[in-house]
C-alpha positions as a Python dict, from the first residue, in 0.01 Angstrom:
ca = {
    (1, 'X'): (0, 0, 0),
    (2, 'X'): (-227, 82, 164),
    (3, 'X'): (-1096, -469, -21),
    (4, 'X'): (-1146, -247, -265),
    (5, 'X'): (-1071, -255, 83),
    (6, 'X'): (-1147, 104, 136),
    (7, 'X'): (-1270, 81, 494),
    (8, 'X'): (-1519, 370, 506),
    (9, 'X'): (-1289, 630, 648),
    (10, 'X'): (-1027, 581, 382),
    (11, 'X'): (-1012, 895, 177),
    (12, 'X'): (-647, 849, 83),
    (13, 'X'): (-503, 595, -153),
    (14, 'X'): (-229, 501, 91),
    (15, 'X'): (-472, 392, 358),
    (16, 'X'): (-652, 150, 130),
    (17, 'X'): (-332, -52, 168),
    (18, 'X'): (-443, -179, 508),
    (19, 'X'): (-739, -412, 461),
    (20, 'X'): (-727, -564, 811),
    (21, 'X'): (-1057, -751, 784),
    (22, 'X'): (-979, -915, 451),
    (23, 'X'): (-727, -1172, 568),
    (24, 'X'): (-749, -1520, 714),
    (25, 'X'): (-437, -1425, 911),
    (26, 'X'): (-532, -1168, 1178),
    (27, 'X'): (-336, -847, 1139),
    (28, 'X'): (-264, -841, 1511),
    (29, 'X'): (-83, -1175, 1481),
    (30, 'X'): (169, -1034, 1234),
    (31, 'X'): (470, -892, 1419),
    (32, 'X'): (761, -936, 1175),
    (33, 'X'): (730, -592, 1015),
    (34, 'X'): (1022, -346, 1006),
    (35, 'X'): (984, -15, 1191),
    (36, 'X'): (963, 156, 851),
    (37, 'X'): (775, -88, 627),
    (38, 'X'): (827, -115, 253),
    (39, 'X'): (565, 53, 37),
    (40, 'X'): (447, 52, -324),
    (41, 'X'): (196, 337, -319),
    (42, 'X'): (-106, 149, -449),
    (43, 'X'): (-463, 81, -348),
    (44, 'X'): (-546, -288, -384),
    (45, 'X'): (-822, -545, -366),
    (46, 'X'): (-858, -920, -389),
    (47, 'X'): (-967, -1067, -723),
    (48, 'X'): (-1348, -1084, -737),
    (49, 'X'): (-1552, -1359, -897),
    (50, 'X'): (-1619, -1180, -1227),
    (51, 'X'): (-1254, -1086, -1275),
    (52, 'X'): (-1145, -1437, -1180),
    (53, 'X'): (-1361, -1576, -1459),
    (54, 'X'): (-1210, -1332, -1711),
    (55, 'X'): (-856, -1416, -1599),
    (56, 'X'): (-925, -1788, -1626),
    (57, 'X'): (-1053, -1736, -1981),
    (58, 'X'): (-747, -1534, -2088),
    (59, 'X'): (-468, -1706, -1893),
    (60, 'X'): (-602, -2046, -1789),
    (61, 'X'): (-771, -2178, -1470),
    (62, 'X'): (-461, -2129, -1254),
    (63, 'X'): (-455, -1754, -1322),
    (64, 'X'): (-771, -1664, -1131),
    (65, 'X'): (-574, -1541, -828),
    (66, 'X'): (-371, -1236, -736),
    (67, 'X'): (-432, -880, -622),
    (68, 'X'): (-594, -604, -827),
    (69, 'X'): (-435, -258, -847),
    (70, 'X'): (-731, -29, -780),
    (71, 'X'): (-539, 298, -782),
    (72, 'X'): (-180, 419, -813),
    (73, 'X'): (-53, 701, -594),
    (74, 'X'): (100, 983, -794),
    (75, 'X'): (476, 1001, -747),
    (76, 'X'): (496, 667, -565),
    (77, 'X'): (716, 366, -645),
    (78, 'X'): (439, 189, -838),
    (79, 'X'): (377, 483, -1070),
    (80, 'X'): (746, 501, -1157),
    (81, 'X'): (755, 130, -1255),
    (82, 'X'): (489, 185, -1397),
    (83, 'X'): (205, -22, -1252),
    (84, 'X'): (-140, 72, -1379),
    (85, 'X'): (-497, 58, -1256),
    (86, 'X'): (-647, -279, -1337),
    (87, 'X'): (-315, -467, -1325),
    (88, 'X'): (-343, -797, -1138),
    (89, 'X'): (-29, -864, -932),
    (90, 'X'): (46, -1237, -938),
    (91, 'X'): (413, -1256, -835),
    (92, 'X'): (683, -1059, -650),
    (93, 'X'): (1027, -1194, -740),
    (94, 'X'): (980, -1572, -711),
    (95, 'X'): (689, -1545, -464),
    (96, 'X'): (341, -1614, -608),
    (97, 'X'): (80, -1369, -477),
    (98, 'X'): (-257, -1507, -370),
    (99, 'X'): (-434, -1228, -182),
    (100, 'X'): (-414, -880, -29),
    (101, 'X'): (-271, -984, 306),
    (102, 'X'): (7, -1188, 150),
    (103, 'X'): (109, -903, -80),
    (104, 'X'): (109, -661, 214),
    (105, 'X'): (333, -888, 422),
    (106, 'X'): (567, -943, 127),
    (107, 'X'): (611, -574, 44),
    (108, 'X'): (631, -446, 402),
    (109, 'X'): (911, -692, 477),
    (110, 'X'): (1130, -561, 194),
    (111, 'X'): (1421, -326, 255),
    (112, 'X'): (1379, 37, 151),
    (113, 'X'): (1526, 104, -197),
    (114, 'X'): (1540, -268, -275),
    (115, 'X'): (1437, -352, -630),
    (116, 'X'): (1182, -630, -677),
    (117, 'X'): (1037, -778, -992),
    (118, 'X'): (658, -754, -992),
    (119, 'X'): (466, -969, -1241),
    (120, 'X'): (120, -852, -1341),
    (121, 'X'): (-155, -965, -1574),
    (122, 'X'): (-241, -668, -1796),
    (123, 'X'): (-506, -702, -2065),
    (124, 'X'): (-406, -1027, -2236),
    (125, 'X'): (-37, -1008, -2145),
    (126, 'X'): (185, -1111, -1858),
    (127, 'X'): (421, -821, -1778),
    (128, 'X'): (715, -810, -1537),
    (129, 'X'): (817, -470, -1399),
    (130, 'X'): (1110, -362, -1183),
    (131, 'X'): (981, -169, -880),
    (132, 'X'): (1201, 0, -622),
    (133, 'X'): (1050, -36, -274),
    (134, 'X'): (971, 300, -115),
    (135, 'X'): (953, 420, 242),
    (136, 'X'): (597, 413, 373),
    (137, 'X'): (485, 772, 450),
    (138, 'X'): (433, 870, 813),
    (139, 'X'): (56, 906, 771),
    (140, 'X'): (25, 551, 641),
    (141, 'X'): (259, 420, 913),
    (142, 'X'): (49, 593, 1178),
    (143, 'X'): (-271, 449, 1038),
    (144, 'X'): (-107, 106, 1055),
    (145, 'X'): (45, 151, 1400),
    (146, 'X'): (-240, -20, 1586),
    (147, 'X'): (-284, -296, 1331),
    (148, 'X'): (-108, -568, 1530),
    (149, 'X'): (-361, -507, 1809),
    (150, 'X'): (-647, -526, 1560),
    (151, 'X'): (-745, -163, 1502),
    (152, 'X'): (-681, 116, 1255),
    (153, 'X'): (-693, 490, 1309),
    (154, 'X'): (-746, 811, 1115),
    (155, 'X'): (-679, 1175, 1185),
    (156, 'X'): (-958, 1429, 1232),
    (157, 'X'): (-1127, 1532, 910),
    (158, 'X'): (-1037, 1881, 799),
    (159, 'X'): (-1407, 1961, 784),
    (160, 'X'): (-1474, 1846, 1140),
    (161, 'X'): (-1568, 2148, 1354),
    (162, 'X'): (-1385, 2213, 1680),
    (163, 'X'): (-1589, 2177, 1994),
    (164, 'X'): (-1440, 2496, 2135),
    (165, 'X'): (-1239, 2774, 1966),
    (166, 'X'): (-924, 2662, 2148),
    (167, 'X'): (-950, 2287, 2092),
    (168, 'X'): (-662, 2151, 1880),
    (169, 'X'): (-754, 1979, 1555),
    (170, 'X'): (-512, 1691, 1616),
    (171, 'X'): (-760, 1424, 1727),
    (172, 'X'): (-687, 1060, 1644),
    (173, 'X'): (-998, 847, 1591),
    (174, 'X'): (-1036, 470, 1589),
    (175, 'X'): (-1160, 397, 1240),
    (176, 'X'): (-1191, 18, 1236),
    (177, 'X'): (-1176, -263, 1493),
    (178, 'X'): (-1125, -625, 1391),
    (179, 'X'): (-1402, -825, 1557),
    (180, 'X'): (-1159, -1100, 1663),
    (181, 'X'): (-867, -903, 1804),
    (182, 'X'): (-709, -773, 2125),
    (183, 'X'): (-867, -433, 2058),
    (184, 'X'): (-1215, -580, 2035),
    (185, 'X'): (-1164, -791, 2347),
    (186, 'X'): (-1055, -479, 2536),
    (187, 'X'): (-1378, -304, 2437),
    (188, 'X'): (-1246, -61, 2176),
    (189, 'X'): (-1502, 76, 1930),
    (190, 'X'): (-1489, 275, 1607),
    (191, 'X'): (-1503, 652, 1669),
    (192, 'X'): (-1324, 625, 2003),
    (193, 'X'): (-1074, 910, 2033),
    (194, 'X'): (-723, 815, 2146),
    (195, 'X'): (-597, 1059, 2410),
    (196, 'X'): (-293, 874, 2546),
    (197, 'X'): (-83, 568, 2464),
    (198, 'X'): (140, 434, 2743),
    (199, 'X'): (100, 767, 2924),
    (200, 'X'): (212, 966, 2619),
    (201, 'X'): (-27, 1240, 2508),
    (202, 'X'): (-151, 1184, 2153),
    (203, 'X'): (-216, 1496, 1951),
    (204, 'X'): (-89, 1400, 1605),
    (205, 'X'): (-57, 1094, 1387),
    (206, 'X'): (319, 1114, 1443),
    (207, 'X'): (265, 1102, 1822),
    (208, 'X'): (53, 791, 1782),
    (209, 'X'): (298, 617, 1549),
    (210, 'X'): (589, 691, 1785),
    (211, 'X'): (406, 568, 2095),
    (212, 'X'): (284, 249, 1929),
    (213, 'X'): (625, 174, 1779),
    (214, 'X'): (775, 167, 2129),
    (215, 'X'): (495, -53, 2268),
    (216, 'X'): (566, -419, 2326),
    (217, 'X'): (300, -689, 2326),
    (218, 'X'): (70, -471, 2537),
    (219, 'X'): (-34, -107, 2529),
    (220, 'X'): (-231, 101, 2777),
    (221, 'X'): (-457, 356, 2612),
    (222, 'X'): (-678, 633, 2738),
    (223, 'X'): (-964, 685, 2500),
    (224, 'X'): (-1257, 925, 2494),
    (225, 'X'): (-1606, 799, 2420),
    (226, 'X'): (-1910, 1024, 2432),
    (227, 'X'): (-1698, 1294, 2598),
    (228, 'X'): (-1593, 1055, 2876),
    (229, 'X'): (-1230, 939, 2914),
    (230, 'X'): (-1171, 574, 3000),
    (231, 'X'): (-870, 337, 3009),
    (232, 'X'): (-820, 35, 2784),
    (233, 'X'): (-540, -223, 2796),
    (234, 'X'): (-466, -418, 2480),
    (235, 'X'): (-251, -730, 2477),
    (236, 'X'): (-157, -938, 2175),
    (237, 'X'): (-130, -1255, 2387),
    (238, 'X'): (-426, -1479, 2314),
    (239, 'X'): (-653, -1558, 2609),
    (240, 'X'): (-604, -1899, 2769),
    (241, 'X'): (-864, -2162, 2688),
}
């Protein structure tokens, strides 16, 4: 899955699944995610005040929670169920769903090809749908790869001009940095370009995902900022107080 959580750089539906800044639980504190997370193929947002009022009117005061389906990726697990735009997800199997972060954790922890029962509020009805968990695409996994350190990435825009005729297009940019995270404490900023991760050259999203997957609780990066390379070390261990 990638607030109506579309964090600026998100042009794809899958990336709207991330929503790092929306949660009371920092993304970088979440480490119990499989190497290939489960995926629904939807763009989501928390329930806003106006929608909460409408849900409370239709379903009672306790219904003003859940996660709104903003968009459904064509050909993804959610479309096959089918989930629809405007559905409010309130339960996965027996687990009530309160917000974006909780739904993300719940779905990512599922086994690939496992069937779950997703309960949604749709119009004036409560509907339960069987959804088969999919394999998160490599692009979405790469965008998520730095999440536990508190940052998200994107690939170079197709429209972005090369600086020289021979420069490769595979440049990985920092798209978002959680203000209270290891990445922020290390000095990372949006628009930094990631050149290396743990001494591995980064030229593609797949390179980045592979390097970050093998990282432990710390990662050494070489980034480029204003045409100047510089090192950064990120560590998920909280500073001593």
